[in-house]
N, C-alpha and C positions, 0 to 999 in steps of 0.2 A: 397407308399412313396419310392422315389429313394434314392440313397446313399447321394446325395447332401442335400435333405431335412432332412435325418437322422443326418447328420453331423451338420446341422444348429440347429436342436432341441437339440442335445448334447451340442453344444456351449452355447445355452441359459441355459440349465440345469446346466452346470458347473458354470455359473454366477448366479445361483439361481433366474432365471427369468422365471416366469410361462408364457408360450406362450399364454394360454387362456386369460390372463389378459391384453394382449397388445392390443392397438387400431390398426385399419387397417394401419394408418400412421406409427405407431411405428414398426409394423411388417415389412412393406415395407422398412423402413429406416434400420432396423437391417439386413434384407436380403441383402441389398446393402453393408452394412458394412461387412457382412460375406463374400460377394463376393470379396471385396477389400482385406480382410485378406487372403482368399484363393489364390488370385492372387499375392499379394505382400509379403506374409509371415508374421511371427510374430517376426521379428527382432526389434531392438530398434527403428530404424528410423520409420518403418511402424507403430509400436504400438504407438509411440509418436504422429505421425500425426493423426492416427485414434482416439486416445483418445482426442486430442485437438479438433477435429471436433465434436465428440459426446458431449463434454462438452459445446460447444458453439453454437449448432444448434437448441436449444430449443426443444429437443426431448421429454422432460417430464420425462426422466429416472432419477433415483436417482444417486448421485455421486458414492455411493458404488456399484451400479449395473454396471456403466460404468467402474469402477476400476476393477471389476472382469472380465468383458468382455475382456479388453485389458491386464489383467495380472499384474496390479500394485496395490500398497497398497492404502487404503482409504485416509490417510493423503497426499500422493503424488498427488493423483487425485484432492483433495481439493485445494492444493497449486497451481496446474496448472490451476485452474479456473480463476485466476487473471493474467495469462500470455498471452501476445499478440502472434500473429502468428510469428512475427519477432523474439521475444525472444525464442519461442519454437524451431525454426530452429537453432538459435544461440546456445541454450543450447544443442541440439542434436549434433551439430558440435563439441562443446568443449568436450562433454562427449565421443564421439567416436574418438577424435583426440589423445587420450592417456592420461596418467597421467601427470598433470602439473609438471613442474620442474623450477628451478631457484627461485630467490627471488627478492623482490622489494627493491631498494636502496633509501636512502634519497634524492639523487640527481635527482631521477625521479619525485619528488613532484612538482617541478615547471612546467615542460612540461605537467604533468597530470592535474594540476590545470588549465593551459591554455586551454587544450583540453576540460575539463569539462565546463569551463565558455563560451567557444566558441561553444559548442554543448549542448545546454540546454536540448534537448530531447534524449541525448545519454543514452543507457542502460548500465548496467554493462558489458555486453558482448561486446558492442562497445568499452568500455574502455580497456577491455582485448585484443581486436584485435589491438587497437592503441599501447598498450604496446608491443605486439608481433612484430608488424611492425617496431616499433621504435628501440627497444633494442634486439629483437630476444629472448625474455624471455616469457615463458608461466607460468602463476600462476593461482591459484584457486580463485574462487569468495570469499571464506572466507579470504584468504590472502589480497585480494583487499579491502574487507570491513574493516579489521583492519588497513590497511595502510591509507585509506581515513579518518578513524576516528582519527587516530593518528595525522594527519596533518590538521584536520579540513576541509576535503573535502567531508565529508558525507552529505547527504541531510539535516539531522536535524540541523547540525551545520551551514550550509550555509543558511538555512531558518531563523535560529535565528539571524544570522549576518545581514541579509537584512530586518528583521522585523522593522517597524517604532517604534521609542522610544519617550516617552513624553519629551517635552522640559524642561530643568532644571529650566528655568526662569518662568515657569507657573505652579508652584506647587499649588494644591488646597488649598484654605484658610481653616484654622481650625475653626470649629463652636465655637462661643462665649458661655461660660457657662451661663446658665440662673439661676438667684437666685430664690430659692423657699422659701416661708414663712414657719415659724415653723408650726407644726401640730396644728389645731384648730383655726388659724387666717385666715381671708379672704384675698384673693389675691388682692393686690392693683391695681387699674385701672390707666392707663396712664392719665395725665392731658389733658384737651381739648386744641386744638390749640390756640395760642396767649393768653394764660391765664398765670398769674404769678404763679410761682411754690412755693412762700413763702409769708409771710405777708408783705405788703407794709407799711413801717414805714415812714410816712411823718413828716418832721421836723416842729417845731413851726414857725409860721409867726411872724415877728417882728412888 
């Protein structure tokens, strides 16, 4: 076993992955992932890209195993499962660009609303980029979430506003109450069609 194989086995051991339980495909995949890590390093960008790839390539590995391989927590890896490649790169860019500063002002609500309505598939990072380009302000995703919720620009509020509502003139008719006879008495049957409902009192003929 050369030094490269020894480092690979140690990498798997640190992630609590038994090499003997891996399939041939999994072992080949992890060998290439290890080569990527050796070449590109374990910085935030490289780890984020490698973790995103391993989470979405149908490797058959558990999320906790992938988290230990790239050096992140299990909840973080689980959250990244539902993130697209575009959002992964945007998140890495915002993470490495430095600490957010500035704040969102009420006068930003109109242009932000226009941008959201004209870009239906925009992510939160697209909105942050728009804010930075327009006003030169960098804010966090948490600040953006609270701002959108305050002005009714969050997804939940917009979905509720555009949901179809029942017409007020077509309210469902209330069911008529059905009279029930006292206990012990038979239920009266309806009269046959075209039959008199009471006694026919004929007058005397003159």
